[in-house]
N, C-alpha and C positions, 0 to 999 in steps of 0.2 A: 405653677408657671405664670410669669407675668407677661403681659403684652408690651412689646417694644414699639414705640412710636416710629413712624417712617421718618427717615432723615430728610432734611429740607433739600439737600442736593445729592445727586448721584456722584459716581466716581469721575464722570466726564465734565468736571467744572473748569471753566476758563476764568481766571482771575487776572486782571490787569490793574496797574496803577492808573489813576485817571484824575481829571479835573472836571468838576461839575459845578457850574455857576461860580467859578473861581474858588471852590473848596476842594482840597485834596482828599483823596480816598481811594477806594477800590471799586472797579466795575466787575460784577460777577454775572456770568451767563451759564445757564444750564437748560438746554433745550429751548422751550418757549419762555422760561422765566428769565427776565432781565431785571437785575437789582443793582442798586448803588449803595455801597456801604460807606457811610461817613465815618472816618477813622476816629475822630475825637468824641463823637456822640454815641458811637456803636449802634446806630439805627440803620435799618434797611429801608430803602425807598424804592418802590417799584417804578421803573421807568417806562414811559410810553414812547411812541414814535415821535411825538412833538418834542420830547426832551432830548432827542439825539443832536439837535443843533447846539445844545449847551454842554455836550459831553465830549471831552477830548481824551482819547485812549492813549496811554503811554506804554511802557514796557511790561512784559509778562512778569508777574511777581516772582515766580520760581526761577526764571532765567536771570533777572536782575539780582536777586539775593544770592544765587549761586556764583555769579560773576563777582559780586562784592566780596564774598568769602574767599574766592580764589585770589583776587587782588590782594586782600589782606594777608594771605598766607605767603605771598611773594613780596612783601615789604610795603605794600600800599600803592595807590595809583601814581603818586608823585615819583616814587623810586622806579617804577616800571617805565613811566614816560621818559624819565631822565637817563635811563640806562639803555634805551633802544639805540641800535645803530641807525644813523641817519644816512642811509645809502641813496645815492642819486644815480639814475640810469644814464 
């Protein structure tokens, strides 16, 4: 039997798109672990409280990707926006 290493994150991971010092990537939080994942470099950087002034959290990755796929299934964002009824109360 082989020993399996503990995973870095548990099931309760929060992942959001973010900007950090004007670089796009992902903010990942699991309990006390706060990490920033730089997309194009694939490096994790542990964030401190001082870094929070430079971090802008955007949408939740799973929600944004789910909505993107649903929009694509319905003809894309432009078709959805142009086909809506413009009702005025």
